[in-house]
MMTF fields as JSON, N, C-alpha, C and O atoms, coordinates in Angstrom:
{
  "mmtfVersion": "1.0.0",
  "mmtfProducer": "UNKNOWN",
  "numBonds": 335,
  "numAtoms": 336,
  "numGroups": 84,
  "numChains": 1,
  "numModels": 1,
  "chainsPerModel": [1],
  "groupsPerChain": [84],
  "chainIdList": ["A"],
  "bondAtomList": [4, 2, 8, 6, 12, 10, 16, 14, 20, 18, 24, 22, 28, 26, 32, 30, 36, 34, 40, 38, 44, 42, 48, 46, 52, 50, 56, 54, 60, 58, 64, 62, 68, 66, 72, 70, 76, 74, 80, 78, 84, 82, 88, 86, 92, 90, 96, 94, 100, 98, 104, 102, 108, 106, 112, 110, 116, 114, 120, 118, 124, 122, 128, 126, 132, 130, 136, 134, 140, 138, 144, 142, 148, 146, 152, 150, 156, 154, 160, 158, 164, 162, 168, 166, 172, 170, 176, 174, 180, 178, 184, 182, 188, 186, 192, 190, 196, 194, 200, 198, 204, 202, 208, 206, 212, 210, 216, 214, 220, 218, 224, 222, 228, 226, 232, 230, 236, 234, 240, 238, 244, 242, 248, 246, 252, 250, 256, 254, 260, 258, 264, 262, 268, 266, 272, 270, 276, 274, 280, 278, 284, 282, 288, 286, 292, 290, 296, 294, 300, 298, 304, 302, 308, 306, 312, 310, 316, 314, 320, 318, 324, 322, 328, 326, 332, 330],
  "bondOrderList": [1, 1, 1, 1, 1, 1, 1, 1, 1, 1, 1, 1, 1, 1, 1, 1, 1, 1, 1, 1, 1, 1, 1, 1, 1, 1, 1, 1, 1, 1, 1, 1, 1, 1, 1, 1, 1, 1, 1, 1, 1, 1, 1, 1, 1, 1, 1, 1, 1, 1, 1, 1, 1, 1, 1, 1, 1, 1, 1, 1, 1, 1, 1, 1, 1, 1, 1, 1, 1, 1, 1, 1, 1, 1, 1, 1, 1, 1, 1, 1, 1, 1, 1],
  "groupList": [{"groupName": "UNK", "atomNameList": ["N", "CA", "C", "O"], "elementList": ["N", "C", "C", "O"], "formalChargeList": [0, 0, 0, 0], "bondAtomList": [1, 0, 2, 1, 3, 2], "bondOrderList": [1, 1, 2], "singleLetterCode": "X", "chemCompType": "L-PEPTIDE LINKING"}],
  "groupTypeList": [0, 0, 0, 0, 0, 0, 0, 0, 0, 0, 0, 0, 0, 0, 0, 0, 0, 0, 0, 0, 0, 0, 0, 0, 0, 0, 0, 0, 0, 0, 0, 0, 0, 0, 0, 0, 0, 0, 0, 0, 0, 0, 0, 0, 0, 0, 0, 0, 0, 0, 0, 0, 0, 0, 0, 0, 0, 0, 0, 0, 0, 0, 0, 0, 0, 0, 0, 0, 0, 0, 0, 0, 0, 0, 0, 0, 0, 0, 0, 0, 0, 0, 0, 0],
  "groupIdList": [1, 2, 3, 4, 5, 6, 7, 8, 9, 10, 11, 12, 13, 14, 15, 16, 17, 18, 19, 20, 21, 22, 23, 24, 25, 26, 27, 28, 29, 30, 31, 32, 33, 34, 35, 36, 37, 38, 39, 40, 41, 42, 43, 44, 45, 46, 47, 48, 49, 50, 51, 52, 53, 54, 55, 56, 57, 58, 59, 60, 61, 62, 63, 64, 65, 66, 67, 68, 69, 70, 71, 72, 73, 74, 75, 76, 77, 78, 79, 80, 81, 82, 83, 84],
  "secStructList": [7, 3, 3, 3, 6, 6, 6, 6, 3, 3, 2, 2, 2, 2, 2, 2, 2, 2, 2, 6, 6, 7, 7, 1, 2, 2, 2, 2, 2, 2, 2, 2, 7, 6, 6, 1, 1, 1, 7, 6, 6, 2, 2, 2, 2, 2, 2, 2, 2, 6, 6, 7, 7, 7, 2, 2, 2, 2, 2, 2, 2, 6, 6, 7, 7, 7, 2, 2, 2, 2, 2, 2, 2, 2, 2, 2, 2, 2, 2, 2, 2, 2, 2, 7],
  "xCoordList": [0.841, 0.0, 0.89, 1.918, 0.484, 1.258, 1.077, -0.032, 2.19, 2.177, 2.267, 1.52, 3.174, 3.407, 3.06, 3.8, 1.935, 1.522, 2.312, 2.412, 2.869, 3.651, 4.896, 5.27, 5.537, 6.763, 6.633, 7.621, 5.432, 5.2, 5.92, 6.421, 5.978, 6.676, 5.664, 4.607, 5.999, 5.1, 5.437, 6.494, 4.5, 4.737, 5.985, 6.795, 6.134, 7.29, 8.593, 9.56, 8.628, 9.843, 10.149, 11.31, 9.126, 9.332, 9.897, 10.837, 9.327, 9.819, 11.263, 12.054, 11.604, 12.979, 13.958, 15.04, 13.581, 14.44, 14.549, 15.617, 13.457, 13.482, 14.405, 15.131, 14.376, 15.238, 16.712, 17.562, 17.016, 18.411, 18.842, 19.949, 17.961, 18.387, 17.631, 17.898, 16.706, 15.922, 14.843, 13.894, 14.99, 14.135, 13.074, 12.181, 13.158, 12.224, 11.671, 12.264, 10.55, 10.034, 11.048, 11.099, 11.844, 12.857, 13.916, 14.367, 14.312, 15.301, 14.711, 15.41, 13.438, 12.76, 12.744, 12.998, 12.45, 12.422, 13.792, 13.885, 14.837, 16.195, 16.51, 17.236, 15.952, 16.241, 15.474, 16.003, 14.218, 13.4, 12.469, 11.666, 12.548, 11.744, 10.304, 9.573, 9.876, 8.501, 8.255, 9.037, 7.171, 6.812, 7.357, 7.116, 8.092, 8.72, 7.924, 8.279, 6.86, 6.093, 4.858, 4.917, 3.772, 2.538, 2.475, 1.748, 3.225, 3.251, 2.091, 2.001, 1.213, 0.044, 0.35, -0.505, 1.528, 1.868, 2.685, 2.985, 3.049, 3.945, 3.352, 4.065, 2.078, 1.459, 1.456, 1.66, 1.229, 1.255, 2.672, 2.849, 3.663, 5.053, 5.354, 5.988, 4.901, 5.106, 4.493, 5.098, 3.292, 2.643, 3.356, 3.396, 3.917, 4.679, 5.966, 6.384, 6.588, 7.82, 7.544, 8.361, 6.389, 6.019, 7.025, 7.697, 7.117, 8.062, 9.051, 9.441, 9.448, 10.377, 11.762, 12.035, 12.626, 14.007, 14.723, 14.613, 15.442, 16.204, 17.522, 17.518, 18.644, 19.934, 20.145, 20.756, 19.66, 19.853, 19.016, 19.428, 17.845, 17.03, 17.761, 17.58, 18.583, 19.342, 20.278, 20.454, 20.883, 21.766, 20.977, 21.425, 19.808, 18.976, 18.488, 18.515, 18.041, 17.497, 18.562, 18.221, 19.842, 20.9, 21.102, 21.76, 20.555, 20.681, 21.969, 22.339, 22.653, 23.887, 23.563, 22.585, 24.372, 24.088, 24.211, 25.048, 23.377, 23.402, 24.473, 24.63, 25.213, 26.258, 25.721, 26.432, 24.506, 23.934, 23.927, 24.205, 23.616, 23.602, 24.973, 25.089, 25.999, 27.361, 27.782, 28.44, 27.401, 27.732, 27.034, 27.619, 25.791, 25.036, 25.695, 25.764, 26.186, 26.856, 28.145, 28.49, 28.851, 30.122, 29.908, 30.766, 28.779, 28.528, 27.978, 28.259, 27.212, 26.543, 27.506, 27.241, 28.619, 29.518, 30.128, 30.295, 30.462, 31.031, 30.008, 30.356, 28.761, 27.707, 27.505, 27.259, 27.607, 27.433, 28.588, 28.365, 29.799, 30.957, 30.954, 31.416, 30.431, 30.355, 29.281, 29.377, 28.262, 27.155, 27.519, 26.873, 28.543, 28.868, 29.645, 29.98],
  "yCoordList": [-1.181, 0.0, 1.249, 1.289, 2.254, 3.485, 4.319, 4.474, 4.851, 5.788, 7.2, 8.089, 7.396, 8.709, 8.625, 8.052, 9.201, 9.156, 10.149, 9.974, 11.176, 12.156, 11.52, 11.849, 10.607, 9.977, 8.471, 7.8, 7.928, 6.508, 5.61, 4.55, 6.017, 5.246, 4.364, 4.832, 3.099, 2.134, 1.935, 2.344, 1.291, 0.944, 0.077, 0.267, -0.865, -1.762, -0.98, -1.275, 0.006, 0.809, 1.591, 1.687, 2.152, 2.878, 1.929, 2.279, 0.726, -0.261, -0.667, -0.853, -0.805, -1.161, -0.061, -0.352, 1.192, 2.302, 2.345, 2.641, 2.052, 2.011, 0.896, 1.07, -0.236, -1.361, -1.04, -1.602, -0.135, 0.23, 1.455, 1.959, 1.94, 3.0, 4.303, 5.179, 4.482, 5.716, 5.635, 4.861, 6.437, 6.308, 7.389, 7.284, 8.411, 9.524, 9.837, 9.443, 10.536, 10.947, 11.77, 11.671, 12.571, 13.368, 12.468, 12.729, 11.414, 10.485, 9.679, 9.376, 9.332, 8.665, 9.6, 9.17, 10.865, 11.848, 11.958, 12.066, 11.93, 11.992, 10.762, 10.833, 9.63, 8.376, 8.236, 7.695, 8.724, 8.446, 9.579, 9.393, 10.73, 11.919, 11.855, 12.835, 10.74, 10.637, 11.703, 11.85, 12.441, 13.473, 14.844, 15.782, 14.994, 16.285, 17.152, 18.311, 16.62, 17.43, 18.007, 19.124, 17.295, 17.839, 17.623, 18.335, 16.652, 16.386, 15.555, 15.295, 15.137, 14.376, 12.995, 12.391, 12.485, 11.129, 11.092, 10.006, 12.23, 12.259, 11.523, 10.785, 11.706, 11.002, 9.495, 8.732, 9.071, 7.641, 7.091, 5.992, 7.847, 7.436, 7.326, 6.365, 8.305, 8.259, 7.005, 6.362, 6.656, 5.466, 4.188, 3.226, 4.159, 2.989, 2.836, 1.72, 3.958, 3.907, 3.523, 2.861, 3.941, 3.609, 4.11, 5.119, 3.39, 3.754, 2.627, 2.335, 2.001, 0.871, 1.296, 2.48, 0.321, 0.594, 1.322, 0.958, 2.336, 3.102, 3.497, 4.17, 3.099, 3.424, 4.923, 5.352, 5.72, 7.164, 7.77, 8.766, 7.198, 7.709, 7.594, 8.438, 6.563, 6.408, 7.587, 8.048, 8.086, 9.242, 10.489, 11.293, 10.649, 11.812, 11.781, 12.801, 10.611, 10.48, 10.511, 10.625, 10.415, 10.366, 11.704, 11.764, 12.773, 14.083, 14.795, 15.759, 14.346, 15.011, 16.422, 16.62, 17.408, 18.788, 18.956, 18.325, 19.799, 20.06, 21.088, 22.051, 20.914, 21.864, 23.263, 24.244, 23.369, 24.668, 25.578, 26.771, 25.04, 25.84, 26.417, 27.584, 25.612, 26.071, 27.121, 28.101, 26.915, 27.896, 29.214, 30.278, 29.155, 30.375, 31.156, 32.384, 30.456, 31.119, 31.785, 32.873, 31.133, 31.675, 32.889, 33.77, 32.951, 34.037, 35.258, 36.384, 35.067, 36.177, 37.263, 38.435, 36.95, 38.023, 38.811, 40.026, 38.151, 38.837, 39.792, 40.899, 39.375, 40.222, 41.45, 42.549, 41.264, 42.385, 43.37, 44.58, 42.888, 43.786, 44.553, 45.692, 43.925, 44.6, 45.67, 46.627, 45.525, 46.476, 47.716, 48.752, 47.642, 48.759, 49.832, 50.827],
  "zCoordList": [0.0, 0.0, 0.0, 0.675, -0.757, -0.832, 0.427, 0.938, 0.915, 2.033, 1.474, 1.882, 0.55, -0.06, -1.544, -2.343, -1.883, -3.29, -4.135, -5.349, -3.527, -4.285, -4.907, -6.033, -4.17, -4.646, -4.827, -5.123, -4.653, -4.869, -3.873, -4.249, -2.613, -1.582, -0.852, -0.428, -0.713, -0.085, 1.393, 1.872, 2.1, 3.506, 3.627, 4.535, 2.719, 2.75, 2.624, 3.325, 1.745, 1.586, 2.856, 3.253, 3.5, 4.754, 5.801, 6.514, 5.899, 6.872, 6.588, 7.512, 5.303, 4.939, 5.356, 5.866, 5.141, 5.56, 7.074, 7.611, 7.768, 9.228, 9.714, 10.693, 9.037, 9.413, 9.234, 9.924, 8.309, 8.071, 8.87, 8.687, 9.766, 10.681, 10.632, 11.455, 9.715, 9.671, 10.748, 10.624, 11.806, 12.984, 13.109, 13.95, 12.296, 12.389, 11.001, 9.997, 10.936, 9.624, 8.829, 7.603, 9.508, 8.815, 8.181, 7.066, 8.886, 8.34, 7.191, 6.224, 7.287, 6.171, 4.967, 3.841, 5.198, 4.112, 3.446, 2.223, 4.24, 3.675, 2.844, 1.852, 3.263, 2.57, 1.262, 0.29, 1.226, 0.028, -0.392, -1.306, 0.237, -0.068, 0.427, 0.285, 1.001, 1.494, 2.548, 3.487, 2.39, 3.348, 3.039, 3.798, 1.939, 1.638, 0.67, 0.457, 0.081, -0.87, -0.178, 0.337, -0.154, 0.443, 1.953, 2.645, 2.474, 3.906, 4.416, 5.616, 3.54, 3.954, 4.495, 5.141, 4.256, 4.691, 5.973, 6.47, 6.518, 7.669, 8.868, 9.548, 9.136, 10.268, 10.052, 10.996, 8.835, 8.539, 8.725, 9.249, 8.301, 8.489, 9.979, 10.416, 10.76, 12.205, 12.806, 13.664, 12.357, 12.91, 12.489, 13.257, 11.289, 10.855, 11.662, 11.97, 12.0, 12.775, 14.222, 14.862, 14.735, 16.099, 17.104, 16.893, 18.197, 19.254, 19.474, 20.604, 18.388, 18.469, 18.897, 19.092, 19.041, 19.425, 18.298, 17.127, 18.674, 17.698, 18.342, 19.373, 17.768, 18.38, 18.54, 19.519, 17.613, 17.696, 18.809, 19.402, 19.115, 20.206, 21.537, 22.415, 21.697, 22.934, 23.128, 24.255, 22.06, 22.159, 22.528, 23.345, 21.928, 22.203, 23.644, 24.333, 24.103, 25.448, 26.529, 27.706, 26.177, 27.185, 27.875, 28.914, 27.328, 27.948, 27.603, 28.273, 26.584, 26.169, 25.694, 24.972, 26.091, 25.685, 24.18, 23.535, 23.644, 22.204, 21.889, 22.639, 20.804, 20.436, 20.172, 20.388, 19.718, 19.377, 20.597, 20.473, 21.775, 22.993, 23.303, 23.675, 23.153, 23.421, 22.405, 22.754, 21.143, 20.108, 20.367, 20.165, 20.81, 21.088, 22.219, 22.16, 23.262, 24.368, 23.901, 24.363, 22.989, 22.506, 21.611, 21.556, 20.908, 19.977, 20.69, 20.28, 21.733, 22.405, 22.889, 22.622, 23.592, 24.037, 22.887, 22.997, 21.797, 20.645, 20.047, 19.637, 19.996, 19.453, 20.344, 19.845, 21.649, 22.575, 22.47, 22.509, 22.341, 22.268, 20.948, 20.887, 19.888, 18.601, 18.58, 17.812, 19.408, 19.441, 20.234, 20.077, 21.089, 21.974, 21.324, 21.967]
}
């Protein structure tokens, strides 16, 4: 059965990408473009992915700080000194 009619992606293809490590709708989109046109299939993709085991989710759930926060802290003082 088709999940994404815009790109002709089937449930089986989504499951195959999930089996090879695509754990989120965004990762599925990167793998096969499903969900990147009209977006009508994103909820279906989410339901196919479910809440199964995902190695990348373990990294996210570990509470490791995001690099963006550290970069933002490093940029803020420079922006303030340039404004003065």
